[in-house]
N, C-alpha and C positions, 0 to 999 in steps of 0.2 A: 201438595207442594211440588213444583217442577224439579226435574233432575238438575237443571242449571243452578237453580236456587239452592238445592241441597249441596251441590259441589262447592258453590261459593261459600256457604256457611261452614262447611267442613274445613275449607282452606283458612277461613278466618279463625275458627276455633283452634287451629293447629299453631297459630302465630304466638310468638313470645312478646307480649306487650301488656300494658296496664289493663286492657279490657279482658284479658284472659288469666290474670294473676289472682283472681278471687279477692279483690280489694274491697271487702265488705265494710261499709261504714254508714252510720246514720246521717241524715241531712246536717244535724248539728255538728257532728264530727267532721264532715266535709267542710263546713264553714270554718271550724277551727283550724283545720289544715290549710285552708285557703289563706287565713290570716297569718299563720306561721310561715308559709312560703313567701308571702309578701314581705314579712319582716326579715327574711334573710337578705333581701336586697340583691342587686346584680353585681356589685363590685366585689364584696367580701365572699360571695358564694360562686366566684367565677369558675373554679374548677368543676363545679357541679351544675353550671348554669343550664346546660342542655337537659339534664335530669329534672331540674326544677321546673323548666318550661314544659317538659313532657308531662310531669305530674300535675301541674296547674291546668294544662289542657284537659286531662282526664277528669279532674275535679270539677272544672267549669262545665264540662259536658254532663256529668252526673247531676249537677245542680240545674240543668235545663238551659244552660247558656252556650249553645252550640257555636255561635259566631265568636264568642270569646275563646272557646276551646280551639277553634281553627286558627285563631290569631297566635295563641300560645304554642301550639304545635308547630306552626311555621317558624316561630322564633326558635324553637328547640333545634330544628334542622340546621338553621343558620349558626346557632351557637355551637353546635357539635363541629361544624366545618371550620369555624374560626379557632376553636380550642385545639383541634388536631393539627392545624397549620401544615397540612401535607400537600403534596403535589396533586393528589387526587381529591376531588370534592366528595367522593363516595367511599364508604367503608363499612365494616360490620357494626360500627358504633351507631349507624342510622337504622339498623334492623328494627329496634323497638319503636322508634319514631315513625317509621313507615308503617308499621303494624297499627299504631294508634290512628294514623291518618286513614288507613284502609277501613278500620272499624268505624271511625267518625263518619266517613262518607257513606258507608253502608247503612249506618243508623239514620242518616239524613236522606236515605233512599236515592243517593247519587251514585248509581251503579257504575257508570263509566269511570268516574274518579276512583272509585273503590278498586275496580279492575286494574286501573293504571298503577296504583300503589302495590298491588299484589304482584304485577309484572316487575316492578322495581325490586321488590323483595326477592323474587326468583332470580333476577340478575345478580343481586348481591350474594345470594346463596351459591350461584354457579362460580362467581369470581372469588368468593371467600368461603369455601366449604368449612363445615364444622371441624374443629381440631381432631375429634375422634367420635366414633358412633355413640350417640347418647349424651354427648357433651354440648353444651352451649358455647358461644363465643365468650371470651373473657369480658368484653364490654357489656354483654347481655347479663352475665352473672353479677357484675358490679352494679349495673343499673337496677337489677331486680333486688339486690341486697339493699341498696340505698333507699329504694322505694318502700320495701317491707319494714325498714326501720321506722317508718312513719305509721304503719298500720298494724304490724304483727307483734305479738308478745313473745313469739317463738325466737328468742335471741340466738339459740344454737343454730337454727336454720339460716338466719341472716349471717351469722359468723361463718358458716360453712360456705355460703355463696361467695362471700368476700375471699375466703381462703382459696377457693377454686379459681377465682379471677386472678388472685395474686400469683398462684403457681404458674399460670400461663403468661402473665406479664408482671414480673417482680419489680419492674422499675416504676410502677405507678404509685407515687408517694401518697396521693390522697386516698388510695384504696387501703394502704396500710394503716393510715391514720383513722379512717372510719372503722376499720376492723377492730382496732384496739379500743375505740370508743364503745363499740358494741360489747366487747368483752368486759369492759369496766362497768357498763351500765347494769349488768347482771348482778353486780355486787354493790351498787351505789347506796342502797339502803341497808346494807349489812353492818352490824355492829363491829365486826372484825375487819371490815375493809376488803380490798381486793387481795387475792393471793399474790405471793412474792413473784411467781413467774409472770403474772399479768403485769404487775408493777414494772417489772424489767422490760416487758414488751412496750409498755407506755413510754418508758424512758428512751428506748431505742427509736421509737416512732417520733417522739418529740425532737430528738436530735436530727432526724432526717427531714423534719417538717417544722423548722424553727419559727416560721411565721404563723403557725396555727396556734393562736393564744387560747382558743377554746380547749384544745388538748392540754396546753400548758397549765391551765387553771385546774382541769380535772386531775392532772398528775400531782399538783401540789396538794389538792384535797386528799388524794389517796395517801400521800405521804404524811399529811397531818393526822389522818386516822390511825396511822401506825405509830404516832407519838412524836413525830419530828416537829421541831419548832420552825414554822414556815413564815413567820410574821414579816421578816425583812423581805423575803422573796415575793410575798404577796403584795407588798407596797411597790416593789420594783415592777412587778407585772402590771399593776394598776396604771402606772405611767404609760406603759406600752399600749394597753387596751384603750385608754382614752385617746390615743393618737390614731387608732384604727377607724375606718368608716363604720358608721352605725349599722349593726347587723346582729341578728340572733346568733350568727357564727363568730362574732367578735370575741366571745369569751366573757362578756360582761355579767351574765347570769351566774355561772359558777364562781366568778370573781367576787361578786357581791355576797354570795353564799359563804365564801371563805372569810370575808370580812365579818359577816354577822356571827359566825361560829368561832373563829380563831383569832380575830382582832377585837372588834367591838361593833355593836349594832349602830352606835352613834356615828362611827367612822364610815360604816356602810352607807348610811343615809347621806353623810357629807359627800361621799364619792358619787352616789346616784345623782345628787343635786348638781355636782360639778359637771358630770356628763350631760345633764339637761341644760345647764348654762351654755355649754359649748354647742349643743344641738337642740334648741328649745322647741322645735317643731316636730321632732321625731317621736311618733307615738310609742314605738318600742321602748324607748328610754323612759317614757312616762309610766309604762306598765312595770318596768323594772323598779323605778322609784316607789311606785304604789306598793309593790310587794314588800319593800323595806319598811315602809310606814305601817303596813298591816302587821308586821312583826312587832313594831314598837307599841302598837295599841295593846298587845298581849302582855307587855312587860309589867311586872308587879313590884319591881324593886324600889321604885320611887314614883311619886305622883307625876303624871304627865302635864306638861304645860298646855294651856288651852290652844296656843298657837300650833303646837305639834298635832293635836287632835284635829284641829280645823284643816290643817294641811293634809293629813291623812284622808279625811273625808272628802275634801274638794278634789284631791288628785284621783281618788278612787272614782268619784262621780264622772270626772273628765275621761278617764280610761274607759268607762262603760260606754260613753258616747262615741269613742274612737274604735271600739270593737262591737258594733251593734249586732252583728250576726252571731257572735259567740260570747255574749255578755252574761249568760246565766251564772257561771262561777264567779264572775266579777261582782254581780249583784249579791250573791251569797256572801262574798267576802265583805262587802259594804255592810250587810246586816250584822255580820260578826264583829266588825269594828265598832258599830253602835253598841252591841251587846257588851264587848269588852270595856267600853267606856261608860257602862251603866246607863245607857239610854235605851231601855227595853222597848219604849213606845215606838221609837223609830225602827228598831229591829223587828218588832212585831208587825208593823205596817208593811215592811219590805217582804217578809215571809208570807204574809196574808196575800199580797198581790201576786207573788210567785206561785203560790199554791193554786191560784185561779187559772193559771195558764194551761194551754193544751200543749203538753210536752211529749217528745218522743220517749220511748222506754228508758234509755240510758240517762237522759236528762232528769226524768222523773225519779229514777233511783238516786241520782246525785242529790236532788233537792230533798227527797225524803230522808236520806242518810244525814245530811247536814242539819236539817230541821230537827231530827231526832236528837242529835248532839246538843243543839241549842236548847231544846226543851229540857234536857237532862242537866246540863251544866249551868245554864243561866236562869231557867225558870223553875228548876227543881220539880218538874212534872214527870216523874219517873214512868208512870203507867202510860201516859200519852206518848212519851219518848219511845217506849217499847212497841207501841202500836205502829209508829212511823217506821221503826226499823223493820217491822214485819211487812209493812207496805213496800218498802224497798226490795225486800227479799222475794215478795209474792210476784214481782214482775220477772217473768221468765227470760231474762236476758243476762248473759254472763258479763259482769263488769267488776271493777275494783270496788265500787260502792256497795254492790250487792254482797261481795265477799266480806267486806269490813262489817256490814250489818249482821251477817250470819255469825261472824266471830264475836261480835258484841252480845248477841242473843245466847250464844253458847257459853260465854263467860258468866252471864247472869244466871243461866241454868245451873252451871257448875257450883256457883257460890250458894245457891239454894236459900237465899235470904229474902226473896221477893214473892209476894202472893201471886204473881203472874207466872211463876216458874212452871206450874203444871200446863198452863196455856202455851207457854213457850215450847215445852217439851213435846206437846201434841203437834204444834205447828212444825217444829223441825223434823219430827218423825214422818209427818205427812209429806214433807219435801222429798225425803228419801224414797217414799213409795211412788211418788209421781215423777 
């Protein structure tokens, strides 16, 4: 390798951008992220639009679509300039974007363009030096934190990056909002809910960012977990959310969750259907409505009407066609709807077709985990269920599905009521050795 090539690569490796942040993800995960970013939309996610385009550019490149990647990265630069609305078109907020473009051109073997962006970065560094040695610019910390929210399970690291950015620029409202959302997410599945100090931070952030209805919904949910009656506030929030542009940032998902848990599932479905009537062509709202209907298929308190079952199935099938590149979990949900409605033949057929697919490791773990649960709860095939939990665990990739299957196997072993217990014990012991 030539000295020039070595110098160029060392410069690229030193940049702060998506290509150097260790954003590891399978192709399936990248496609899911691509869908999630598209569902944010451009209007509701305006304050993060440059970051959205930057991440889209990186994802499209990783998917082998370099022309699309270039298009999104160019949009990012323009979005940052428009959002900043400053006298200068250049600023430290472009560091990450220019780094991405330098990497993109390098990977496309366009050396002159790569060098041009490296020179632009040098000019930015000279004009806007780092606040202190070893520190990044506030804008870089914020973008890194926002990006890692999509990739990393290390919520403490993400929160730390947001805190650093906020200390440098305390007037950035959207940074405060995202920071408390990260803090809340660490306790979202806790039985006791968020600690009092985080709840207070959420309230303060909500007051400073009153139009962020996503945060407002999370705050009400946190209050409800503490025992507060939030029904009237939830209904009022619903009216506001319905008037917002359709977006995954609008608050519709946590709002529907509030309805399902603290108001009623029937009213959650009515709300989802009303949102769809207002925007019948929005795939994101169809996916939200499908989630509500999946819940109703699990309800055991009264017989379901055939019309409700038919709506649940038809809506789920439509959503699968609208998210073709990230459809595996949706197809698993469809199989489970059939199973919940005592149509095992259809559920069996879907699972049999899915098991024939060539899946990446994480998707295979997901499928094996859910199929194991289906075998246990719907087909009462305990031993076969255990075998599929073992298959999920045997795939050496860390994921929530692998962890859940390990926990299931450990519970079965602890109860010691199954003739497979010895085999499970040997299997789990071998895991520790390897």
